[in-house]
C-alpha positions as CSV (number, residue, x, y, z in Angstrom):
1,M,0.0,0.0,0.0
2,K,1.2,3.5,-0.8
3,L,1.6,5.7,2.2
4,L,0.7,9.3,1.5
5,S,1.6,12.3,3.6
6,V,-1.2,14.2,5.4
7,D,-0.9,17.1,3.0
8,D,-0.9,14.9,-0.1
9,A,-3.7,12.7,1.1
10,R,-5.9,15.8,1.9
11,A,-5.2,17.3,-1.5
12,S,-6.1,14.1,-3.2
13,M,-9.4,13.9,-1.2
14,L,-10.3,17.5,-1.9
15,G,-9.7,16.9,-5.6
16,E,-12.8,14.6,-5.6
17,I,-15.1,17.1,-3.8
18,S,-17.2,19.8,-5.6
19,A,-19.2,22.5,-3.9
20,L,-22.8,21.6,-3.5
21,P,-25.6,23.8,-5.0
22,A,-26.6,27.0,-3.2
23,E,-29.9,27.6,-1.4
24,Q,-31.5,30.8,0.0
25,V,-32.1,31.0,3.7
26,L,-33.3,33.6,6.1
27,L,-30.4,35.7,7.5
28,S,-31.5,34.8,11.0
29,A,-30.9,31.1,10.2
30,S,-27.6,31.6,8.4
31,V,-25.1,31.3,11.3
32,G,-22.7,28.5,10.6
33,R,-23.5,28.5,6.9
34,V,-21.1,29.5,4.1
35,L,-22.0,32.3,1.8
36,A,-22.5,31.4,-1.9
37,E,-22.6,35.1,-2.9
38,D,-21.0,38.4,-2.2
39,V,-23.0,40.7,0.1
40,T,-22.7,44.2,-1.2
41,A,-23.8,47.5,0.4
42,V,-26.8,49.1,-1.4
43,R,-26.3,52.5,0.4
44,D,-23.9,54.3,2.7
45,Q,-23.8,53.4,6.4
46,P,-24.7,55.6,8.1
47,P,-26.7,57.1,5.3
48,F,-26.4,60.6,6.8
49,A,-24.0,62.4,9.1
50,A,-25.0,61.4,12.6
51,S,-24.3,62.6,16.1
52,A,-21.8,60.5,18.2
53,M,-23.1,62.0,21.5
54,D,-26.1,63.5,23.2
55,G,-25.8,67.3,23.0
56,W,-26.4,70.2,20.7
57,A,-26.0,70.5,16.9
58,L,-24.8,73.9,15.7
59,R,-22.5,75.8,13.4
60,S,-18.9,75.8,14.7
61,S,-18.5,79.3,13.5
62,D,-21.2,80.4,16.1
63,T,-19.0,79.3,19.0
64,P,-18.4,80.4,21.7
65,G,-21.7,82.1,22.5
66,A,-25.4,81.8,23.4
67,L,-27.6,80.2,20.7
68,K,-31.3,80.0,20.2
69,I,-32.8,76.5,20.5
70,V,-35.0,75.9,17.4
71,G,-35.8,72.2,17.6
72,E,-34.8,68.6,18.3
73,S,-33.2,65.7,16.3
74,A,-33.7,62.2,17.6
75,A,-32.8,58.8,16.2
76,G,-35.4,58.1,13.5
77,H,-36.9,61.6,13.7
78,G,-34.6,64.2,12.3
79,Y,-34.9,68.0,12.3
80,E,-36.2,68.9,8.8
81,S,-35.3,72.6,8.5
82,L,-32.1,74.4,7.8
83,V,-30.3,75.6,11.0
84,G,-29.4,79.2,10.6
85,E,-26.8,81.5,12.1
86,G,-27.1,81.8,15.9
87,E,-29.3,78.7,16.2
88,A,-28.9,75.2,17.8
89,V,-30.8,71.9,17.8
90,R,-31.1,69.5,20.7
91,I,-29.6,66.2,19.4
92,F,-29.3,62.6,20.6
93,T,-26.8,59.9,19.8
94,G,-27.3,58.4,16.4
95,A,-29.7,61.1,15.2
96,A,-29.1,62.9,11.9
97,V,-27.1,66.1,12.0
98,P,-29.5,68.9,10.7
99,E,-28.6,70.7,7.6
100,G,-26.4,73.7,8.3
101,C,-24.7,72.2,11.3
102,D,-21.1,71.0,11.3
103,A,-20.4,70.2,15.0
104,I,-21.8,68.7,18.2
105,V,-21.3,70.1,21.7
106,I,-21.9,67.4,24.3
107,Q,-24.6,68.2,26.9
108,E,-22.0,68.3,29.7
109,D,-20.2,71.2,28.0
110,A,-23.3,73.4,27.6
111,E,-25.7,75.4,29.8
112,T,-29.3,75.9,28.9
113,D,-32.4,77.7,30.2
114,G,-34.8,75.9,27.9
115,Y,-34.8,78.7,25.3
116,S,-31.1,79.2,24.6
117,V,-27.9,77.3,25.1
118,R,-24.5,78.7,26.0
119,V,-21.5,76.8,24.5
120,S,-17.7,77.0,24.4
121,T,-15.6,76.9,21.2
122,V,-15.7,73.7,19.1
123,G,-14.2,72.8,15.8
124,A,-16.0,71.6,12.6
125,G,-16.7,67.9,12.7
126,H,-16.6,67.6,16.5
127,F,-18.5,64.4,17.6
128,I,-20.0,63.9,14.1
129,R,-20.0,60.5,12.4
130,P,-19.7,61.2,8.7
131,A,-22.1,59.7,6.2
132,G,-20.6,56.4,4.9
133,G,-18.2,56.3,7.8
134,D,-18.7,52.6,8.3
135,F,-19.1,51.6,4.6
136,K,-20.1,53.1,1.2
137,A,-22.7,51.9,-1.3
138,G,-21.2,49.3,-3.6
139,T,-18.7,48.1,-1.1
140,V,-18.4,44.3,-0.9
141,L,-19.0,43.7,2.8
142,L,-18.8,39.9,2.9
143,Q,-17.2,37.7,0.2
144,R,-18.5,34.4,-1.1
145,G,-16.9,31.6,0.8
146,V,-16.9,33.1,4.3
147,R,-18.8,31.4,7.1
148,I,-21.5,33.4,8.8
149,D,-21.1,34.1,12.5
150,P,-23.1,36.6,14.6
151,W,-20.8,39.5,13.8
152,R,-21.0,38.9,10.0
153,L,-24.7,38.4,10.3
154,S,-24.8,41.9,11.9
155,L,-22.9,43.3,8.9
156,A,-25.2,41.7,6.4
157,A,-28.2,43.0,8.4
158,S,-26.8,46.5,8.3
159,A,-26.8,46.2,4.5
160,G,-30.6,45.5,4.6
161,R,-30.3,41.8,3.8
162,A,-33.1,39.5,5.2
163,Q,-32.0,36.5,3.1
164,V,-28.7,35.2,1.8
165,W,-27.6,32.5,-0.6
166,V,-25.5,29.8,1.2
167,G,-24.0,26.4,0.2
168,R,-26.3,23.5,0.9
169,K,-25.3,21.5,4.0
170,P,-23.5,18.3,3.0
171,R,-25.4,15.2,4.1
172,V,-23.1,12.8,6.0
173,A,-24.0,9.2,6.8
174,L,-22.1,8.2,9.9
175,L,-21.7,4.4,10.2
176,S,-19.8,2.6,13.0
177,T,-18.8,-1.0,13.2
178,G,-17.5,-3.2,16.0
179,E,-19.2,-5.8,18.1
180,E,-17.5,-4.4,21.2
181,I,-19.3,-1.0,20.8
182,I,-22.6,-0.3,22.6
183,E,-24.6,2.9,22.8
184,A,-25.6,4.4,26.1
185,P,-27.8,3.9,28.1
186,A,-27.8,0.2,27.2
187,T,-25.9,-2.0,29.7
188,P,-22.6,-3.2,28.2
189,G,-21.6,-6.8,28.2
190,R,-18.4,-8.0,29.8
191,F,-16.3,-7.4,26.7
192,Q,-18.1,-4.3,25.4
193,I,-17.4,-0.5,25.7
194,Y,-19.6,2.5,25.3
195,D,-19.4,4.3,22.0
196,S,-17.5,7.5,22.5
197,G,-16.3,8.1,18.9
198,V,-19.5,8.4,16.9
199,P,-21.4,10.9,19.2
200,A,-18.4,13.2,19.1
201,L,-17.9,12.9,15.4
202,A,-21.6,13.6,14.9
203,A,-21.2,16.8,16.9
204,M,-18.1,17.7,14.9
205,I,-19.9,17.3,11.6
206,E,-22.9,19.4,12.8
207,G,-20.5,22.1,14.1
208,W,-18.6,22.1,10.8
209,G,-21.8,22.7,8.8
210,G,-22.8,19.2,7.9
211,S,-26.1,17.4,8.4
212,V,-25.7,14.0,10.1
213,I,-27.6,11.0,9.0
214,R,-27.0,8.9,12.1
215,A,-27.1,5.1,11.7
216,K,-27.1,2.5,14.4
217,P,-23.8,0.6,14.9
218,V,-23.4,-2.1,12.2
219,R,-22.8,-5.7,13.0
220,D,-19.5,-7.2,12.1
221,T,-20.7,-9.2,9.1
222,L,-19.9,-8.5,5.5
223,E,-23.6,-8.6,4.6
224,A,-24.5,-6.1,7.3
225,V,-21.9,-3.6,6.3
226,I,-22.7,-3.9,2.6
227,S,-26.4,-3.3,3.4
228,A,-25.6,-0.2,5.6
229,L,-23.4,1.3,2.9
230,R,-26.0,0.6,0.2
231,Q,-28.8,2.3,2.1
232,A,-26.8,5.4,3.0
233,Q,-28.3,8.3,1.0
234,A,-25.7,10.9,1.5
235,D,-23.1,13.1,-0.1
236,L,-20.4,11.6,2.0
237,V,-20.3,8.3,4.0
238,V,-18.0,8.3,7.0
239,T,-17.3,4.9,8.5
240,V,-15.8,4.6,12.0
241,G,-13.8,1.4,12.7
242,G,-13.3,-1.6,10.4
243,A,-10.8,0.4,8.4
244,S,-7.7,-1.7,9.0
245,V,-6.8,-5.1,7.6
246,G,-7.8,-7.5,10.4
247,D,-10.1,-10.4,10.1
248,H,-13.0,-8.3,11.5
249,D,-12.2,-5.2,9.6
250,L,-14.9,-5.5,6.9
251,V,-15.5,-1.9,5.7
252,R,-13.1,-2.0,2.7
253,A,-14.3,-5.4,1.6
254,A,-17.9,-4.3,1.8
255,A,-17.2,-1.1,-0.1
256,Q,-15.3,-3.0,-2.8
257,A,-18.4,-5.1,-3.2
258,L,-20.2,-1.9,-4.0
259,G,-17.7,-0.8,-6.6
260,L,-15.3,1.2,-4.4
261,V,-12.4,2.9,-6.3
262,L,-9.8,3.7,-3.7
263,R,-8.1,7.1,-4.0
264,I,-6.2,6.9,-0.7
265,E,-5.3,3.5,0.7
266,T,-3.6,4.6,3.9
267,V,-1.9,7.7,5.3
268,N,1.5,8.1,6.8
269,V,0.2,9.7,10.0
270,R,0.1,8.9,13.7
271,P,-2.5,8.3,14.9
272,G,-4.7,7.3,12.0
273,K,-2.7,5.3,9.5
274,P,-5.7,3.1,8.5
275,T,-7.6,6.1,7.2
276,F,-8.7,5.6,3.6
277,F,-10.8,7.5,1.0
278,G,-12.6,6.4,-2.2
279,I,-15.7,6.6,-4.4
280,L,-18.4,4.0,-4.4
281,G,-19.9,2.7,-7.6
282,D,-22.9,5.1,-7.4
283,G,-20.6,8.1,-7.0
284,T,-20.9,8.5,-3.2
285,R,-17.7,9.6,-1.5
286,L,-16.5,7.4,1.3
287,L,-14.1,8.4,4.1
288,G,-12.9,5.5,6.4
289,L,-11.7,6.5,9.8
290,P,-10.1,4.3,12.4
291,G,-12.1,3.1,15.3
292,N,-9.9,4.3,18.2
293,P,-11.3,7.7,19.2
294,A,-8.1,9.7,19.2
295,S,-7.2,8.4,15.7
296,A,-10.7,9.2,14.4
297,F,-10.7,12.7,15.9
298,V,-7.3,13.6,14.6
299,C,-8.1,12.4,11.1
300,A,-11.5,14.2,11.3
301,E,-9.6,17.4,11.9
302,M,-7.1,16.6,9.1
303,F,-9.5,15.4,6.5
304,L,-13.2,15.4,7.4
305,R,-13.3,19.1,8.3
306,P,-11.6,20.2,5.0
307,I,-13.9,17.9,3.0
308,L,-17.0,19.5,4.6
309,S,-15.6,22.9,4.0
310,A,-15.1,22.1,0.3
311,Y,-18.7,20.9,-0.1
312,Q,-19.8,24.3,1.3
313,G,-17.4,26.4,-0.8
314,A,-15.3,27.5,2.1
315,A,-11.5,27.6,2.6
316,T,-10.1,24.1,3.2
317,T,-6.6,24.8,4.5
318,P,-6.3,24.1,8.3
319,M,-5.4,27.3,10.2
320,T,-2.2,26.5,12.2
321,L,0.0,28.8,14.2
322,K,3.5,28.7,15.6
323,A,4.2,28.0,19.3
324,R,7.3,27.5,21.5
325,L,7.9,24.1,23.1
326,V,8.1,24.0,26.9
327,Q,9.5,20.4,27.1
328,D,12.1,18.4,25.3
329,L,10.9,15.8,22.8
330,P,12.8,12.8,21.3
331,A,13.3,12.3,17.6
332,N,10.1,11.4,15.7
333,G,9.6,8.1,13.9
334,S,8.7,7.5,10.2
335,R,5.1,8.7,10.5
336,E,4.0,12.3,10.8
337,H,2.7,12.7,14.3
338,W,-0.1,15.0,15.4
339,M,0.2,15.1,19.2
340,R,-2.6,16.1,21.6
341,A,-1.3,19.2,23.4
342,K,-2.1,22.1,25.6
343,L,-1.6,25.8,24.6
344,D,-0.7,28.6,26.9
345,Y,-0.9,32.3,26.0
346,A,0.7,33.8,29.1
347,D,2.9,36.9,29.0
348,G,2.1,37.6,25.3
349,A,3.8,34.3,24.1
350,V,2.3,31.2,22.7
351,T,3.7,28.0,24.2
352,V,2.7,24.4,23.8
353,R,3.1,21.3,25.9
354,P,2.2,17.9,24.3
355,Y,0.8,15.3,26.6
356,R,3.2,12.5,27.5
357,D,0.7,9.7,26.8
358,Q,-0.4,9.8,23.2
359,D,-2.2,6.4,23.2
360,S,-4.9,6.5,20.5
361,S,-7.6,5.1,22.8
362,L,-7.4,7.8,25.4
363,V,-10.5,10.0,25.2
364,S,-9.6,11.8,28.5
365,V,-6.4,13.2,26.9
366,F,-8.3,14.5,23.9
367,A,-10.9,16.1,26.2
368,A,-8.1,18.0,28.0
369,S,-6.3,19.1,24.9
370,D,-6.9,22.3,23.0
371,A,-4.4,21.8,20.2
372,L,-2.7,19.2,18.0
373,M,1.0,19.7,17.6
374,R,2.6,18.6,14.3
375,R,5.8,16.7,14.1
376,L,7.0,15.8,10.6
377,A,8.1,12.3,9.7
378,G,11.7,11.7,10.8
379,A,11.9,15.0,12.7
380,A,15.0,15.3,14.9
381,A,14.8,15.6,18.7
382,A,13.4,19.0,19.8
383,E,14.5,21.0,22.8
384,V,12.7,23.4,25.0
385,G,12.2,26.7,23.1
386,T,11.9,25.0,19.6
387,I,9.2,26.7,17.4
388,V,6.6,24.1,16.3
389,E,3.4,24.1,14.3
390,V,0.1,23.6,16.1
391,L,-3.5,23.3,15.1
392,P,-5.8,24.9,17.7
393,L,-8.9,22.9,18.5
394,S,-12.3,24.5,18.9
395,R,-13.1,25.0,22.6
396,A,-15.9,27.0,23.9
């Protein structure tokens, strides 16, 4: 079998993925979705010069002095007339600056008897937000391919958008195998364990914009696995377990019975070497993940997340950063190693400490981690202070 690097394997997988058709959704329901269009401003924001403070709108050339109060400008209800020489308008934050005015005196710096207001000297533009100060009509506010979050939703709303076009959510069939796996709250047998991998992967898929078609665990028979794969109506099938070459690892054989064309046989990565990728006879894409939770989770970050992003038309390159090691590490072996690790941001520096025990079955270590630290195949021993590459994990 040909061992591909993580980067080469990911590139090969992504070459088989095309963005799904777009659909229009309410802006209020768009958080987490990927834009399939540019969002462009149809007018200036703000559309008029606005006051940045509560106070008095006036002509700067009239200051200092006592000015006649001629009206009021509030948010949504502006003063309609031209403000003349020696006049002032009571104004509130966000309200339109009346015609003729070029400055705001805040209320703390003015004295009034209800008919006139006495102010000190101010310069033109004082406490005025100019028209178009946030953005101008015709400006591209959000580009196609960005994922909507609450802040981007706010920007689209400020442009008057009630609906947006987004990529359709990829449908993902999640199939797990293994006679030793049982779902809570069922009582496990003597040689069984609770399923910790599939629930987490389902949550990852939903968090990354996919829609999970959750299947019950599949029995370890070739016929059962073939049947489950055949019935999966999805853009992508993700199998968990049964990806290796043991007597009870039946996923590849079952997929081959359904016309599987392998694109990736195995990956030169630790953990997760048995990961594979291919296309079934009906065109469905299939990603096979190892059964050990840590292996599955690492490879989900490396491959599944970029695949789901590609389906949605989003960026697919994992966003890594540089950090400084706080412990010595021995030389790495022949496989690229993504180590579960803990980041620290104290004193303005980013440091990382990989956990000592990297056994692929340890769910507790993954739960405590907030990053994966990359060590290239054949990397030399690393000392404290060495700069390394890390992939931060999403943590609330």
